[in-house]
N, C-alpha and C positions, 0 to 999 in steps of 0.2 A: 686367648682373641678368641675370634670370632672365625669360622671356617667356611668356605661354598664348597662340597667338595664334590669334584667330576661323578656325572650317574649315566648309566649306559650310556659308555659311549668307546665304540675301538676303535686301534688305530686305521682301521678298515674305511671310519663315521669319517675321518681328518680331511682338513683338503690343507695344503701349506701353498699360501698368495709368498709372487713375487715377495713383498716387503716382508718374509718370512712367519708374517700372523699365522695362525692355525685355528681354526671354524670347524663344525659339523658340517658335513655338504648339508642345505639346507631344505627341506622339503617343500612343495605342496597343501596348500587344503584336501584335508581329507577327505572325502566321502563317507559317512559312518555305514558300507555296504553288512550286509551278515559275514561272511568271508571276511573285512573290516574289524569288526565288532570280537570276531569268534579269534583271529590274529594279535589286537591288539593285547598285548600284555600287561602294559606300564599304564601307571595314573594323566602320564601326560601324551601321550596318546590314545586315553578312553574319555579326556575330557569335552567337553563342549566347547573349551574356548582349547583344542592343544598346545603341543609347544613345546622345540628343536630345544635342543643346548648350544651353545657357540663359545670356543671357548676363545678368551682374550688374555691374549697374551702380552705385558708390558716384562723388559727387560730392568724396569727402575724399582719393580718390588719384590720382598719379600719371597712371595708367592705370586711365581714370572706364568702359572695360567690358575684361572678364574674363569668355573662354567655362569654367563649368562644367560637367562630363557630368552625365547625369539619365538615370538606367538604366530602361529603356519599361518590363522585366518584374519581378512577382518574386521568381521563378522564372526556369530556362531554358531554351532550346528544348533541345527533343528531338532530337535528330538525325535519330531514324528516322520519328518522325509530324512534327514541323513544327511542333507547336505546345507552348507550356506548358508543362513540367511541375517543379508546385512542391516535387519533392522536395528540389532542389538551390535556390538562393540566387542571382541574380544581388548582386554589393557594385562600391562600385562603389572604383577604384585612384585614391589622391591623388598627387599633387607638390607639394615642395616652394616657391614661389613669392616668390622677396623683393621686397615692394610699396615705396614710398615715398612717404608717405601725405602730407599738409600740413591737420593743425586742429592746436584748442588751443594748448598753450604749446612744443608738437610739433613745428614749423610742416614739419618735414622729415624724420621720422622715418624710418630701413627697419624693417620687420618682415620675418615672413616667414607662409606662409598657406598652408598645405592645399589646397588648390584637388584636382576632380574630375578628370582628363581621360579616361579611359575604366572602363565597367562590366566585369567578368568574374565569371564561374561557378563556385561554390565548394560543398562540398557543406555542408551546417545543420551549428551547430556543439550539439554532444548532449551531454547530462550524462553521464557517465559508469556501466555497470551496476554499483553495490556486489554482492558477491557474500557470500556468507557464510564460506566456503573459497576462500583466494586464494589464485592457482595458484604452488607455487612454486619461487623461484628455482633456476637449475644455476647449482655454483657451481667 
């Protein structure tokens, strides 16, 4: 069975909501100053699309807690300025994870869920410009 382990999360980083859900304190999109770059130790902090982990709790799953990546920026970090550039998009990457659930008539059913495990940078998807004269194909 695939597992997704909780990494780089300490008890100081965890908040508990009124519903009993626990999650990592969400940070904002960082500015890559020299000080930040010197102290960023983990890949999730050094990426041009940085992310943090959120602990997802579900009492009906055999593995009650799973870590899900959450992108910290809408855009991506510009390598020249160290600041967020919204001409690019930070998007999560997903991993299929098999989980055993314990609820309802199907008390030990296996299901596969898509779990975000990291973030990456991509060009935004745009509609192609339609022109009246299409280029001629070379035969």
